[in-house]
N, C-alpha and C positions, 0 to 999 in steps of 0.2 A: 550363876556365872560370877567368877571372882574378878574384881576390878582393881587395878593399881593406877593411881593418878599421881604424877610428879609435877609439881610446880617449880619452874626454874626462874631465877632472877639472875640475868647475865650482867657482867660488868660493863659491857658496851653493846651497842646494836650490832656491831660486826661479830662479836662473840655469839650473840643470839642467832645470827644468820648461819654462822659456822656450826652451831649446835644443831639447827634444823637440818642442814645438809648431812651431818654425821648420823643423826638419828635415821634419816630417810635411807641413806646408802649403806649403813653398817649395822647400827643397833637394832632397828626394826626387822630387817631380814633375818638376823640371828634369832631374835625373839620368836619369830614365826616358825623357824626350824625347831625351836625348843618347846613349841606347843601353844604359843599365843594364838588366839582366834583373830584378834585384830589389834592394830596399833594406830593411834591417831596423834597428830601434833597440832596444837592450837596456839596461834599467836594472840596474846592478850594485850600487851602494851609495847612501848618502844623496846624495853629490855626484859619483858616478862613473857613467858610462854608456859605451856604444859603439855605433857603427853598423857594419853589415856590408853592403857593396855588392858585387854580383856583376855581372860584365861578360862578354861572349862571348870577349874577348881583351884582351891588355895594351894594344894600340893604342887601343881604344875606351875602356878604363878611364883611360888617361892623358889622352886628348883631352877627356874629360868635365870635367876641372878647368881646362882652358885658358880664360882670359878670366874667371875667377871669383876673381881674386886679392883684390879688394876685400871680397867676402863672407868669404873665408877670413881676412883680416886682422881683420875685425870679430869673427869667432868666437874668434880667438886672444886678443883683449883680455879675454875673460871666462872662457876655458877653456884649460887645458893640454891639448895634443893629442899623442898618440903614434900614429904611423901604421905599419901593417903591410901589406905587399903580397905577393902570391904567387899560385900556381896551386892550385886545388882538386885534391887527390889523389883523393878519393872523397866521395860524399854518400849517406847512407842516410836514408830517410824511410818512415814507416808510412802 
């Protein structure tokens, strides 16, 4: 399973809240239609958060962002992004 993690540092707490709403109502549903297995949003600190997206493979994960440059540019205006990508070694759940 291919994993993409994006850490966000928002300029304000309000921007972070708006980001969460946007991801939940717009970005994540679109990723699911483009092949994502799951999308998760995690609040870290007052202005920090991250999203964790799972894809069946790297090709699907990379193709899901194609054609979404405008949305990514808009996000980058209000949030600093750090992106991590890789393959899941294992996953445990109760």
